[in-house]
N, CA, C and O atoms as a CHARMM CRD file, in Angstrom:
* protein
*
  380
    1    1 MET  N    -81.03900  -4.89800  45.69300 PROA 1      0.00000
    2    1 MET  CA   -80.39900  -4.38700  44.52300 PROA 1      0.00000
    3    1 MET  C    -79.85800  -5.55200  43.71600 PROA 1      0.00000
    4    1 MET  O    -79.52300  -6.60800  44.25300 PROA 1      0.00000
    5    2 GLN  N    -79.78400  -5.33500  42.44100 PROA 2      0.00000
    6    2 GLN  CA   -79.22900  -6.34200  41.55900 PROA 2      0.00000
    7    2 GLN  C    -78.61200  -5.61200  40.39000 PROA 2      0.00000
    8    2 GLN  O    -79.14200  -4.59500  39.94300 PROA 2      0.00000
    9    3 GLY  N    -77.50200  -6.11600  39.88700 PROA 3      0.00000
   10    3 GLY  CA   -76.91500  -5.42400  38.75800 PROA 3      0.00000
   11    3 GLY  C    -75.85400  -6.23700  38.06300 PROA 3      0.00000
   12    3 GLY  O    -75.43400  -7.29500  38.53100 PROA 3      0.00000
   13    4 SER  N    -75.43600  -5.71500  36.93900 PROA 4      0.00000
   14    4 SER  CA   -74.31500  -6.30000  36.20900 PROA 4      0.00000
   15    4 SER  C    -73.45500  -5.14900  35.72500 PROA 4      0.00000
   16    4 SER  O    -73.93200  -4.02800  35.55200 PROA 4      0.00000
   17    5 ASP  N    -72.19100  -5.43700  35.51100 PROA 5      0.00000
   18    5 ASP  CA   -71.23000  -4.41000  35.12100 PROA 5      0.00000
   19    5 ASP  C    -70.67100  -4.78500  33.77000 PROA 5      0.00000
   20    5 ASP  O    -69.98000  -5.79500  33.63700 PROA 5      0.00000
   21    6 GLU  N    -70.96100  -3.98800  32.77500 PROA 6      0.00000
   22    6 GLU  CA   -70.51400  -4.29000  31.42500 PROA 6      0.00000
   23    6 GLU  C    -69.27900  -3.50100  31.03100 PROA 6      0.00000
   24    6 GLU  O    -68.89800  -3.50500  29.86100 PROA 6      0.00000
   25    7 SER  N    -68.64100  -2.82000  31.98500 PROA 7      0.00000
   26    7 SER  CA   -67.49700  -1.98700  31.65600 PROA 7      0.00000
   27    7 SER  C    -66.17000  -2.72400  31.76500 PROA 7      0.00000
   28    7 SER  O    -65.13200  -2.15300  31.43100 PROA 7      0.00000
   29    8 ASP  N    -66.16800  -3.96200  32.21700 PROA 8      0.00000
   30    8 ASP  CA   -64.91000  -4.69000  32.36300 PROA 8      0.00000
   31    8 ASP  C    -65.08600  -6.15900  31.97400 PROA 8      0.00000
   32    8 ASP  O    -66.14400  -6.56300  31.49300 PROA 8      0.00000
   33    9 SER  N    -64.04000  -6.94100  32.18800 PROA 9      0.00000
   34    9 SER  CA   -64.08500  -8.35000  31.80700 PROA 9      0.00000
   35    9 SER  C    -65.00600  -9.16800  32.69800 PROA 9      0.00000
   36    9 SER  O    -65.27500 -10.32800  32.38600 PROA 9      0.00000
   37   10 LEU  N    -65.49800  -8.60700  33.79300 PROA 10     0.00000
   38   10 LEU  CA   -66.40000  -9.31400  34.69900 PROA 10     0.00000
   39   10 LEU  C    -67.85800  -9.04300  34.35900 PROA 10     0.00000
   40   10 LEU  O    -68.73500  -9.19800  35.20900 PROA 10     0.00000
   41   11 SER  N    -68.12000  -8.64000  33.12900 PROA 11     0.00000
   42   11 SER  CA   -69.45600  -8.18600  32.75600 PROA 11     0.00000
   43   11 SER  C    -70.52900  -9.25800  32.84100 PROA 11     0.00000
   44   11 SER  O    -71.71400  -8.93300  32.91300 PROA 11     0.00000
   45   12 LEU  N    -70.15200 -10.50100  32.83300 PROA 12     0.00000
   46   12 LEU  CA   -71.15100 -11.55400  32.86600 PROA 12     0.00000
   47   12 LEU  C    -71.54100 -11.95800  34.29300 PROA 12     0.00000
   48   12 LEU  O    -72.41300 -12.80800  34.47100 PROA 12     0.00000
   49   13 LEU  N    -70.91900 -11.37000  35.29200 PROA 13     0.00000
   50   13 LEU  CA   -71.25600 -11.69200  36.67500 PROA 13     0.00000
   51   13 LEU  C    -72.60900 -11.11300  37.04800 PROA 13     0.00000
   52   13 LEU  O    -72.92500  -9.97600  36.69700 PROA 13     0.00000
   53   14 GLN  N    -73.39700 -11.88800  37.75200 PROA 14     0.00000
   54   14 GLN  CA   -74.65900 -11.41200  38.30500 PROA 14     0.00000
   55   14 GLN  C    -74.43800 -11.16500  39.79000 PROA 14     0.00000
   56   14 GLN  O    -74.12700 -12.09100  40.54000 PROA 14     0.00000
   57   15 ARG  N    -74.59900  -9.93400  40.20700 PROA 15     0.00000
   58   15 ARG  CA   -74.36600  -9.54700  41.59100 PROA 15     0.00000
   59   15 ARG  C    -75.68600  -9.20900  42.25500 PROA 15     0.00000
   60   15 ARG  O    -76.57800  -8.65000  41.61700 PROA 15     0.00000
   61   16 ASN  N    -75.81800  -9.54000  43.52200 PROA 16     0.00000
   62   16 ASN  CA   -77.02200  -9.22000  44.28900 PROA 16     0.00000
   63   16 ASN  C    -76.62300  -8.65600  45.63500 PROA 16     0.00000
   64   16 ASN  O    -75.55700  -8.97200  46.16300 PROA 16     0.00000
   65   17 GLY  N    -77.48200  -7.82400  46.18400 PROA 17     0.00000
   66   17 GLY  CA   -77.21900  -7.30200  47.51200 PROA 17     0.00000
   67   17 GLY  C    -78.37400  -6.46900  48.01800 PROA 17     0.00000
   68   17 GLY  O    -79.25600  -6.06100  47.26300 PROA 17     0.00000
   69   18 PHE  N    -78.34600  -6.22900  49.31600 PROA 18     0.00000
   70   18 PHE  CA   -79.32000  -5.32900  49.92400 PROA 18     0.00000
   71   18 PHE  C    -78.74000  -4.79500  51.22000 PROA 18     0.00000
   72   18 PHE  O    -77.76800  -5.33400  51.75100 PROA 18     0.00000
   73   19 TYR  N    -79.34200  -3.73700  51.71800 PROA 19     0.00000
   74   19 TYR  CA   -78.96300  -3.22900  53.02800 PROA 19     0.00000
   75   19 TYR  C    -80.18800  -2.67000  53.72300 PROA 19     0.00000
   76   19 TYR  O    -81.14400  -2.22500  53.08700 PROA 19     0.00000
   77   20 ILE  N    -80.13400  -2.70500  55.04200 PROA 20     0.00000
   78   20 ILE  CA   -81.18200  -2.14800  55.89300 PROA 20     0.00000
   79   20 ILE  C    -80.48500  -1.28500  56.93800 PROA 20     0.00000
   80   20 ILE  O    -79.54300  -1.74300  57.58400 PROA 20     0.00000
   81   21 THR  N    -80.92800  -0.05700  57.11000 PROA 21     0.00000
   82   21 THR  CA   -80.35200   0.84500  58.09500 PROA 21     0.00000
   83   21 THR  C    -81.44300   1.34400  59.02800 PROA 21     0.00000
   84   21 THR  O    -82.51000   1.77000  58.58700 PROA 21     0.00000
   85   22 LEU  N    -81.15700   1.28400  60.32600 PROA 22     0.00000
   86   22 LEU  CA   -82.06400   1.80300  61.34600 PROA 22     0.00000
   87   22 LEU  C    -81.32100   2.84100  62.16200 PROA 22     0.00000
   88   22 LEU  O    -80.14400   2.67200  62.47900 PROA 22     0.00000
   89   23 GLY  N    -82.01100   3.91000  62.49700 PROA 23     0.00000
   90   23 GLY  CA   -81.40100   4.95500  63.31600 PROA 23     0.00000
   91   23 GLY  C    -82.33100   5.38600  64.43400 PROA 23     0.00000
   92   23 GLY  O    -83.55400   5.33700  64.30500 PROA 23     0.00000
   93   24 TYR  N    -81.72600   5.80600  65.53000 PROA 24     0.00000
   94   24 TYR  CA   -82.50100   6.27100  66.68400 PROA 24     0.00000
   95   24 TYR  C    -81.75000   7.42600  67.32000 PROA 24     0.00000
   96   24 TYR  O    -80.54000   7.34200  67.53000 PROA 24     0.00000
   97   25 SER  N    -82.46000   8.50500  67.62800 PROA 25     0.00000
   98   25 SER  CA   -81.86400   9.69300  68.24500 PROA 25     0.00000
   99   25 SER  C    -82.49300   9.94500  69.60800 PROA 25     0.00000
  100   25 SER  O    -83.52400  10.61300  69.68700 PROA 25     0.00000
  101   26 PRO  N    -81.89600   9.42300  70.69600 PROA 26     0.00000
  102   26 PRO  CA   -82.47400   9.64300  72.02500 PROA 26     0.00000
  103   26 PRO  C    -82.31200  11.08300  72.50700 PROA 26     0.00000
  104   26 PRO  O    -83.11100  11.55700  73.31500 PROA 26     0.00000
  105   27 VAL  N    -81.28400  11.78500  72.01700 PROA 27     0.00000
  106   27 VAL  CA   -81.08300  13.19500  72.33800 PROA 27     0.00000
  107   27 VAL  C    -81.09000  13.94900  71.01400 PROA 27     0.00000
  108   27 VAL  O    -80.12800  13.89100  70.24900 PROA 27     0.00000
  109   28 LYS  N    -82.17500  14.65100  70.75700 PROA 28     0.00000
  110   28 LYS  CA   -82.36700  15.31100  69.45600 PROA 28     0.00000
  111   28 LYS  C    -81.20700  16.24400  69.12100 PROA 28     0.00000
  112   28 LYS  O    -80.77800  17.05000  69.94600 PROA 28     0.00000
  113   29 ASP  N    -80.71300  16.11500  67.90000 PROA 29     0.00000
  114   29 ASP  CA   -79.62700  16.93800  67.35600 PROA 29     0.00000
  115   29 ASP  C    -78.30400  16.77900  68.08900 PROA 29     0.00000
  116   29 ASP  O    -77.39600  17.58300  67.87500 PROA 29     0.00000
  117   30 LYS  N    -78.15800  15.75800  68.95600 PROA 30     0.00000
  118   30 LYS  CA   -76.89900  15.53500  69.67100 PROA 30     0.00000
  119   30 LYS  C    -76.39100  14.10500  69.54300 PROA 30     0.00000
  120   30 LYS  O    -75.24100  13.88700  69.16200 PROA 30     0.00000
  121   31 LEU  N    -77.24400  13.12600  69.86000 PROA 31     0.00000
  122   31 LEU  CA   -76.81800  11.72700  69.91000 PROA 31     0.00000
  123   31 LEU  C    -77.66300  10.89000  68.96500 PROA 31     0.00000
  124   31 LEU  O    -78.88800  11.01000  68.92600 PROA 31     0.00000
  125   32 GLN  N    -76.98200  10.03700  68.20000 PROA 32     0.00000
  126   32 GLN  CA   -77.67700   9.18300  67.23700 PROA 32     0.00000
  127   32 GLN  C    -77.02400   7.79700  67.25400 PROA 32     0.00000
  128   32 GLN  O    -75.79900   7.67700  67.24700 PROA 32     0.00000
  129   33 PHE  N    -77.86100   6.75500  67.27600 PROA 33     0.00000
  130   33 PHE  CA   -77.39500   5.37600  67.17500 PROA 33     0.00000
  131   33 PHE  C    -77.83800   4.82000  65.82500 PROA 33     0.00000
  132   33 PHE  O    -78.94500   5.09100  65.36100 PROA 33     0.00000
  133   34 ILE  N    -76.95600   4.03700  65.20300 PROA 34     0.00000
  134   34 ILE  CA   -77.21900   3.46800  63.88800 PROA 34     0.00000
  135   34 ILE  C    -76.94200   1.97100  63.93200 PROA 34     0.00000
  136   34 ILE  O    -75.94900   1.53900  64.51600 PROA 34     0.00000
  137   35 ALA  N    -77.81300   1.18100  63.31900 PROA 35     0.00000
  138   35 ALA  CA   -77.59000  -0.25100  63.09700 PROA 35     0.00000
  139   35 ALA  C    -77.84600  -0.51700  61.62300 PROA 35     0.00000
  140   35 ALA  O    -78.81500  -0.02100  61.04800 PROA 35     0.00000
  141   36 ARG  N    -76.97200  -1.30000  61.02400 PROA 36     0.00000
  142   36 ARG  CA   -77.10900  -1.55200  59.59500 PROA 36     0.00000
  143   36 ARG  C    -76.72700  -3.00100  59.29600 PROA 36     0.00000
  144   36 ARG  O    -75.81200  -3.55900  59.90100 PROA 36     0.00000
  145   37 LEU  N    -77.44400  -3.58600  58.35900 PROA 37     0.00000
  146   37 LEU  CA   -77.12600  -4.91800  57.83700 PROA 37     0.00000
  147   37 LEU  C    -76.88500  -4.77200  56.34800 PROA 37     0.00000
  148   37 LEU  O    -77.73800  -4.26000  55.62300 PROA 37     0.00000
  149   38 ASP  N    -75.72000  -5.22200  55.88800 PROA 38     0.00000
  150   38 ASP  CA   -75.38800  -5.27600  54.46100 PROA 38     0.00000
  151   38 ASP  C    -75.25900  -6.73300  54.06200 PROA 38     0.00000
  152   38 ASP  O    -74.65300  -7.52700  54.78200 PROA 38     0.00000
  153   39 ASP  N    -75.82000  -7.08600  52.93200 PROA 39     0.00000
  154   39 ASP  CA   -75.71300  -8.43300  52.39100 PROA 39     0.00000
  155   39 ASP  C    -75.31300  -8.28800  50.92500 PROA 39     0.00000
  156   39 ASP  O    -76.00800  -7.62500  50.15500 PROA 39     0.00000
  157   40 TYR  N    -74.19200  -8.90600  50.53400 PROA 40     0.00000
  158   40 TYR  CA   -73.68200  -8.75300  49.17500 PROA 40     0.00000
  159   40 TYR  C    -73.22900 -10.10300  48.63700 PROA 40     0.00000
  160   40 TYR  O    -72.47300 -10.82200  49.29000 PROA 40     0.00000
  161   41 ASP  N    -73.69400 -10.43600  47.45400 PROA 41     0.00000
  162   41 ASP  CA   -73.28600 -11.64200  46.74500 PROA 41     0.00000
  163   41 ASP  C    -72.55800 -11.19700  45.48000 PROA 41     0.00000
  164   41 ASP  O    -73.20700 -10.76900  44.52600 PROA 41     0.00000
  165   42 PRO  N    -71.21800 -11.28500  45.44600 PROA 42     0.00000
  166   42 PRO  CA   -70.48000 -10.78200  44.28500 PROA 42     0.00000
  167   42 PRO  C    -70.66400 -11.59400  43.01200 PROA 42     0.00000
  168   42 PRO  O    -70.35400 -11.11200  41.92200 PROA 42     0.00000
  169   43 ASN  N    -71.16400 -12.81800  43.13400 PROA 43     0.00000
  170   43 ASN  CA   -71.43800 -13.63200  41.94900 PROA 43     0.00000
  171   43 ASN  C    -72.51900 -14.64000  42.33500 PROA 43     0.00000
  172   43 ASN  O    -72.23400 -15.63900  42.99500 PROA 43     0.00000
  173   44 SER  N    -73.75000 -14.37900  41.92600 PROA 44     0.00000
  174   44 SER  CA   -74.87100 -15.22500  42.33700 PROA 44     0.00000
  175   44 SER  C    -74.86200 -16.60200  41.67900 PROA 44     0.00000
  176   44 SER  O    -75.64600 -17.47000  42.06100 PROA 44     0.00000
  177   45 GLU  N    -73.99000 -16.81200  40.70000 PROA 45     0.00000
  178   45 GLU  CA   -73.90500 -18.12500  40.05900 PROA 45     0.00000
  179   45 GLU  C    -72.97200 -19.07200  40.81100 PROA 45     0.00000
  180   45 GLU  O    -72.90400 -20.25800  40.49000 PROA 45     0.00000
  181   46 ILE  N    -72.25900 -18.55800  41.80500 PROA 46     0.00000
  182   46 ILE  CA   -71.36900 -19.37000  42.62900 PROA 46     0.00000
  183   46 ILE  C    -71.94800 -19.41900  44.03000 PROA 46     0.00000
  184   46 ILE  O    -72.36200 -18.39100  44.56500 PROA 46     0.00000
  185   47 SER  N    -71.98100 -20.59200  44.62400 PROA 47     0.00000
  186   47 SER  CA   -72.50200 -20.70000  45.98700 PROA 47     0.00000
  187   47 SER  C    -71.39000 -20.43700  47.00100 PROA 47     0.00000
  188   47 SER  O    -70.20400 -20.50500  46.67900 PROA 47     0.00000
  189   48 ASN  N    -71.79400 -20.14200  48.20900 PROA 48     0.00000
  190   48 ASN  CA   -70.88800 -20.00500  49.34800 PROA 48     0.00000
  191   48 ASN  C    -69.92900 -18.81700  49.21700 PROA 48     0.00000
  192   48 ASN  O    -68.75200 -18.93900  49.55700 PROA 48     0.00000
  193   49 ASN  N    -70.42000 -17.66000  48.72500 PROA 49     0.00000
  194   49 ASN  CA   -69.55900 -16.48300  48.60900 PROA 49     0.00000
  195   49 ASN  C    -70.25100 -15.18600  49.06100 PROA 49     0.00000
  196   49 ASN  O    -69.81200 -14.09700  48.69000 PROA 49     0.00000
  197   50 ILE  N    -71.30800 -15.28900  49.84300 PROA 50     0.00000
  198   50 ILE  CA   -72.03200 -14.09900  50.30600 PROA 50     0.00000
  199   50 ILE  C    -71.27400 -13.44100  51.44900 PROA 50     0.00000
  200   50 ILE  O    -70.71300 -14.12500  52.30500 PROA 50     0.00000
  201   51 ILE  N    -71.25800 -12.12400  51.46200 PROA 51     0.00000
  202   51 ILE  CA   -70.60900 -11.34300  52.51500 PROA 51     0.00000
  203   51 ILE  C    -71.69600 -10.59200  53.28100 PROA 51     0.00000
  204   51 ILE  O    -72.48400  -9.85500  52.68800 PROA 51     0.00000
  205   52 ASN  N    -71.73300 -10.77900  54.59100 PROA 52     0.00000
  206   52 ASN  CA   -72.67300 -10.07200  55.46300 PROA 52     0.00000
  207   52 ASN  C    -71.89700  -9.13000  56.36800 PROA 52     0.00000
  208   52 ASN  O    -70.87400  -9.50600  56.94100 PROA 52     0.00000
  209   53 LYS  N    -72.38900  -7.90400  56.49300 PROA 53     0.00000
  210   53 LYS  CA   -71.80600  -6.94100  57.43500 PROA 53     0.00000
  211   53 LYS  C    -72.88800  -6.51900  58.40700 PROA 53     0.00000
  212   53 LYS  O    -74.00900  -6.19100  58.01700 PROA 53     0.00000
  213   54 TYR  N    -72.52900  -6.53300  59.68700 PROA 54     0.00000
  214   54 TYR  CA   -73.39600  -6.03100  60.75000 PROA 54     0.00000
  215   54 TYR  C    -72.67700  -4.82800  61.33600 PROA 54     0.00000
  216   54 TYR  O    -71.57800  -4.96300  61.87400 PROA 54     0.00000
  217   55 ILE  N    -73.28500  -3.65800  61.23900 PROA 55     0.00000
  218   55 ILE  CA   -72.61800  -2.41500  61.60700 PROA 55     0.00000
  219   55 ILE  C    -73.38200  -1.74100  62.74000 PROA 55     0.00000
  220   55 ILE  O    -74.59900  -1.57100  62.66700 PROA 55     0.00000
  221   56 LEU  N    -72.65600  -1.36100  63.78700 PROA 56     0.00000
  222   56 LEU  CA   -73.19900  -0.57100  64.88800 PROA 56     0.00000
  223   56 LEU  C    -72.40000   0.71200  64.97200 PROA 56     0.00000
  224   56 LEU  O    -71.17100   0.69100  64.91200 PROA 56     0.00000
  225   57 ALA  N    -73.10200   1.83800  65.11400 PROA 57     0.00000
  226   57 ALA  CA   -72.41200   3.12600  65.15800 PROA 57     0.00000
  227   57 ALA  C    -73.14600   4.07500  66.09100 PROA 57     0.00000
  228   57 ALA  O    -74.34100   3.93300  66.34900 PROA 57     0.00000
  229   58 ALA  N    -72.39400   5.04100  66.58500 PROA 58     0.00000
  230   58 ALA  CA   -72.95800   6.11200  67.39900 PROA 58     0.00000
  231   58 ALA  C    -72.34600   7.42400  66.92500 PROA 58     0.00000
  232   58 ALA  O    -71.13800   7.51100  66.70500 PROA 58     0.00000
  233   59 ASN  N    -73.17900   8.43600  66.77100 PROA 59     0.00000
  234   59 ASN  CA   -72.73700   9.77400  66.37300 PROA 59     0.00000
  235   59 ASN  C    -73.03600  10.75300  67.50200 PROA 59     0.00000
  236   59 ASN  O    -74.11500  10.71900  68.09300 PROA 59     0.00000
  237   60 TRP  N    -72.07500  11.62600  67.79700 PROA 60     0.00000
  238   60 TRP  CA   -72.29800  12.73300  68.72200 PROA 60     0.00000
  239   60 TRP  C    -72.05400  14.01800  67.93800 PROA 60     0.00000
  240   60 TRP  O    -70.96400  14.24500  67.41200 PROA 60     0.00000
  241   61 TYR  N    -73.09500  14.85800  67.86900 PROA 61     0.00000
  242   61 TYR  CA   -73.02600  16.11500  67.12900 PROA 61     0.00000
  243   61 TYR  C    -72.71600  17.24300  68.10400 PROA 61     0.00000
  244   61 TYR  O    -73.50500  17.53000  69.00400 PROA 61     0.00000
  245   62 PHE  N    -71.56100  17.88000  67.92000 PROA 62     0.00000
  246   62 PHE  CA   -71.20300  19.04800  68.73000 PROA 62     0.00000
  247   62 PHE  C    -72.03600  20.25400  68.30800 PROA 62     0.00000
  248   62 PHE  O    -72.48400  21.04400  69.13800 PROA 62     0.00000
  249   63 ASN  N    -72.23100  20.37400  67.00000 PROA 63     0.00000
  250   63 ASN  CA   -73.12900  21.37300  66.40700 PROA 63     0.00000
  251   63 ASN  C    -73.52000  20.85300  65.02600 PROA 63     0.00000
  252   63 ASN  O    -73.21700  19.70700  64.69300 PROA 63     0.00000
  253   64 SER  N    -74.17700  21.66200  64.23200 PROA 64     0.00000
  254   64 SER  CA   -74.66500  21.17000  62.93600 PROA 64     0.00000
  255   64 SER  C    -73.53500  20.88000  61.94500 PROA 64     0.00000
  256   64 SER  O    -73.77000  20.22000  60.93200 PROA 64     0.00000
  257   65 ASN  N    -72.32000  21.35700  62.21100 PROA 65     0.00000
  258   65 ASN  CA   -71.20600  21.15200  61.28400 PROA 65     0.00000
  259   65 ASN  C    -70.11800  20.21600  61.80800 PROA 65     0.00000
  260   65 ASN  O    -69.17200  19.91600  61.08100 PROA 65     0.00000
  261   66 THR  N    -70.23100  19.75500  63.03800 PROA 66     0.00000
  262   66 THR  CA   -69.15200  18.97400  63.64300 PROA 66     0.00000
  263   66 THR  C    -69.71300  17.76800  64.38300 PROA 66     0.00000
  264   66 THR  O    -70.67300  17.87800  65.14600 PROA 66     0.00000
  265   67 ARG  N    -69.09000  16.60400  64.13800 PROA 67     0.00000
  266   67 ARG  CA   -69.52800  15.39200  64.82700 PROA 67     0.00000
  267   67 ARG  C    -68.35200  14.43900  65.00500 PROA 67     0.00000
  268   67 ARG  O    -67.32700  14.55200  64.33300 PROA 67     0.00000
  269   68 ILE  N    -68.52800  13.50500  65.92300 PROA 68     0.00000
  270   68 ILE  CA   -67.61100  12.38500  66.09000 PROA 68     0.00000
  271   68 ILE  C    -68.44300  11.11800  65.97200 PROA 68     0.00000
  272   68 ILE  O    -69.56600  11.05400  66.47100 PROA 68     0.00000
  273   69 GLN  N    -67.89000  10.11500  65.31200 PROA 69     0.00000
  274   69 GLN  CA   -68.60000   8.86100  65.08800 PROA 69     0.00000
  275   69 GLN  C    -67.72600   7.69300  65.53100 PROA 69     0.00000
  276   69 GLN  O    -66.54100   7.63200  65.20600 PROA 69     0.00000
  277   70 LEU  N    -68.32500   6.76900  66.27600 PROA 70     0.00000
  278   70 LEU  CA   -67.69700   5.50100  66.63200 PROA 70     0.00000
  279   70 LEU  C    -68.44500   4.41700  65.87700 PROA 70     0.00000
  280   70 LEU  O    -69.67600   4.39400  65.87500 PROA 70     0.00000
  281   71 GLU  N    -67.71000   3.52000  65.23600 PROA 71     0.00000
  282   71 GLU  CA   -68.35500   2.49700  64.40700 PROA 71     0.00000
  283   71 GLU  C    -67.63300   1.16900  64.55700 PROA 71     0.00000
  284   71 GLU  O    -66.40400   1.12100  64.61000 PROA 71     0.00000
  285   72 TYR  N    -68.40900   0.08400  64.62400 PROA 72     0.00000
  286   72 TYR  CA   -67.84500  -1.26700  64.60200 PROA 72     0.00000
  287   72 TYR  C    -68.54600  -2.06200  63.51300 PROA 72     0.00000
  288   72 TYR  O    -69.77400  -2.13200  63.47400 PROA 72     0.00000
  289   73 ASP  N    -67.75600  -2.66000  62.63000 PROA 73     0.00000
  290   73 ASP  CA   -68.26300  -3.49500  61.54300 PROA 73     0.00000
  291   73 ASP  C    -67.85400  -4.94100  61.81900 PROA 73     0.00000
  292   73 ASP  O    -66.66600  -5.25800  61.88500 PROA 73     0.00000
  293   74 PHE  N    -68.83900  -5.80000  61.97600 PROA 74     0.00000
  294   74 PHE  CA   -68.59500  -7.23700  62.10200 PROA 74     0.00000
  295   74 PHE  C    -68.86800  -7.83700  60.73200 PROA 74     0.00000
  296   74 PHE  O    -69.99400  -7.77600  60.23900 PROA 74     0.00000
  297   75 VAL  N    -67.84200  -8.41900  60.11400 PROA 75     0.00000
  298   75 VAL  CA   -67.95100  -8.92600  58.75000 PROA 75     0.00000
  299   75 VAL  C    -67.90700 -10.45400  58.79300 PROA 75     0.00000
  300   75 VAL  O    -67.01800 -11.04800  59.40300 PROA 75     0.00000
  301   76 LYS  N    -68.88200 -11.07100  58.13400 PROA 76     0.00000
  302   76 LYS  CA   -68.98600 -12.53600  58.10500 PROA 76     0.00000
  303   76 LYS  C    -69.07000 -12.98800  56.65600 PROA 76     0.00000
  304   76 LYS  O    -70.01600 -12.65000  55.94300 PROA 76     0.00000
  305   77 GLU  N    -68.07600 -13.75400  56.22700 PROA 77     0.00000
  306   77 GLU  CA   -68.05900 -14.29200  54.87200 PROA 77     0.00000
  307   77 GLU  C    -68.46800 -15.75400  54.89100 PROA 77     0.00000
  308   77 GLU  O    -68.13500 -16.48700  55.82200 PROA 77     0.00000
  309   78 GLU  N    -69.18700 -16.17400  53.86900 PROA 78     0.00000
  310   78 GLU  CA   -69.43100 -17.60000  53.68400 PROA 78     0.00000
  311   78 GLU  C    -68.16100 -18.20500  53.10300 PROA 78     0.00000
  312   78 GLU  O    -67.39300 -17.51900  52.42900 PROA 78     0.00000
  313   79 GLY  N    -67.94300 -19.47600  53.36200 PROA 79     0.00000
  314   79 GLY  CA   -66.74900 -20.12400  52.83100 PROA 79     0.00000
  315   79 GLY  C    -65.53700 -19.76200  53.65800 PROA 79     0.00000
  316   79 GLY  O    -65.54400 -19.92100  54.87900 PROA 79     0.00000
  317   80 VAL  N    -64.49200 -19.27300  53.00200 PROA 80     0.00000
  318   80 VAL  CA   -63.25100 -18.89300  53.68000 PROA 80     0.00000
  319   80 VAL  C    -63.48600 -17.60400  54.45500 PROA 80     0.00000
  320   80 VAL  O    -63.84100 -16.57800  53.87700 PROA 80     0.00000
  321   81 GLU  N    -63.28600 -17.66500  55.76000 PROA 81     0.00000
  322   81 GLU  CA   -63.51100 -16.48900  56.60400 PROA 81     0.00000
  323   81 GLU  C    -62.22300 -15.68800  56.74500 PROA 81     0.00000
  324   81 GLU  O    -61.15100 -16.24600  56.98000 PROA 81     0.00000
  325   82 ILE  N    -62.34100 -14.38100  56.59800 PROA 82     0.00000
  326   82 ILE  CA   -61.21300 -13.46600  56.69700 PROA 82     0.00000
  327   82 ILE  C    -61.40300 -12.63100  57.96400 PROA 82     0.00000
  328   82 ILE  O    -62.52000 -12.21400  58.27000 PROA 82     0.00000
  329   83 GLN  N    -60.33000 -12.38800  58.69100 PROA 83     0.00000
  330   83 GLN  CA   -60.40800 -11.54200  59.88400 PROA 83     0.00000
  331   83 GLN  C    -60.32500 -10.07000  59.43300 PROA 83     0.00000
  332   83 GLN  O    -59.24200  -9.48700  59.39500 PROA 83     0.00000
  333   84 ASN  N    -61.46900  -9.48600  59.09800 PROA 84     0.00000
  334   84 ASN  CA   -61.48500  -8.11700  58.59500 PROA 84     0.00000
  335   84 ASN  C    -62.56900  -7.27600  59.26200 PROA 84     0.00000
  336   84 ASN  O    -63.14000  -6.38800  58.62900 PROA 84     0.00000
  337   85 ASN  N    -62.85700  -7.54700  60.53200 PROA 85     0.00000
  338   85 ASN  CA   -63.75700  -6.67300  61.26800 PROA 85     0.00000
  339   85 ASN  C    -63.09100  -5.31000  61.40700 PROA 85     0.00000
  340   85 ASN  O    -61.87200  -5.19900  61.28300 PROA 85     0.00000
  341   86 LEU  N    -63.87300  -4.28800  61.65800 PROA 86     0.00000
  342   86 LEU  CA   -63.34600  -2.92500  61.65600 PROA 86     0.00000
  343   86 LEU  C    -63.89900  -2.13700  62.82800 PROA 86     0.00000
  344   86 LEU  O    -65.09900  -2.17600  63.10000 PROA 86     0.00000
  345   87 PHE  N    -63.02400  -1.42000  63.52000 PROA 87     0.00000
  346   87 PHE  CA   -63.43900  -0.41300  64.49400 PROA 87     0.00000
  347   87 PHE  C    -62.88500   0.90800  64.00400 PROA 87     0.00000
  348   87 PHE  O    -61.69300   1.01300  63.71700 PROA 87     0.00000
  349   88 ALA  N    -63.73900   1.92100  63.90400 PROA 88     0.00000
  350   88 ALA  CA   -63.30200   3.20800  63.36100 PROA 88     0.00000
  351   88 ALA  C    -63.82500   4.34500  64.22000 PROA 88     0.00000
  352   88 ALA  O    -64.92000   4.27600  64.77900 PROA 88     0.00000
  353   89 ILE  N    -63.02000   5.38600  64.31200 PROA 89     0.00000
  354   89 ILE  CA   -63.41200   6.64600  64.93200 PROA 89     0.00000
  355   89 ILE  C    -63.25800   7.72200  63.87000 PROA 89     0.00000
  356   89 ILE  O    -62.19400   7.86300  63.26700 PROA 89     0.00000
  357   90 LEU  N    -64.31300   8.47200  63.64700 PROA 90     0.00000
  358   90 LEU  CA   -64.32800   9.50700  62.61600 PROA 90     0.00000
  359   90 LEU  C    -64.65800  10.84400  63.25100 PROA 90     0.00000
  360   90 LEU  O    -65.60800  10.95500  64.02600 PROA 90     0.00000
  361   91 PHE  N    -63.87200  11.85600  62.92100 PROA 91     0.00000
  362   91 PHE  CA   -64.18300  13.21800  63.32100 PROA 91     0.00000
  363   91 PHE  C    -64.44700  14.00800  62.05700 PROA 91     0.00000
  364   91 PHE  O    -63.63100  14.00500  61.13500 PROA 91     0.00000
  365   92 GLN  N    -65.57100  14.67600  62.00900 PROA 92     0.00000
  366   92 GLN  CA   -65.95500  15.40100  60.80800 PROA 92     0.00000
  367   92 GLN  C    -66.29000  16.83900  61.17600 PROA 92     0.00000
  368   92 GLN  O    -67.04200  17.09500  62.11600 PROA 92     0.00000
  369   93 ALA  N    -65.71400  17.78100  60.41200 PROA 93     0.00000
  370   93 ALA  CA   -65.98700  19.19800  60.62800 PROA 93     0.00000
  371   93 ALA  C    -66.23500  19.86400  59.28700 PROA 93     0.00000
  372   93 ALA  O    -65.47700  19.67700  58.33500 PROA 93     0.00000
  373   94 GLY  N    -67.30100  20.64100  59.22300 PROA 94     0.00000
  374   94 GLY  CA   -67.60700  21.37500  57.99200 PROA 94     0.00000
  375   94 GLY  C    -67.26800  22.85100  58.15000 PROA 94     0.00000
  376   94 GLY  O    -67.32400  23.40500  59.24800 PROA 94     0.00000
  377   95 PHE  N    -66.92100  23.46300  57.05200 PROA 95     0.00000
  378   95 PHE  CA   -66.56700  24.88800  57.07100 PROA 95     0.00000
  379   95 PHE  C    -67.57600  25.67400  56.28200 PROA 95     0.00000
  380   95 PHE  O    -67.46000  26.89500  56.17400 PROA 95     0.00000
């Protein structure tokens, strides 16, 4: 993906990014594993500012409307590294 935003004062920034998502369901309609790579460059005219995210997740579906998700995001920044990895547990229920 590539884009520019003309709605604010940062309109001249050239941004680039892509993502790849892979999923595998060893138990149909119950268990799902997800791996994702995100790559984002908030300003392609500046070097050493790319952000990479490596995401691993698992979903357990109780039924078609209810699931629990465990997710870990490993975030790697070029240049100044920030400790902003994430572990999340999500419970989702539909009505």
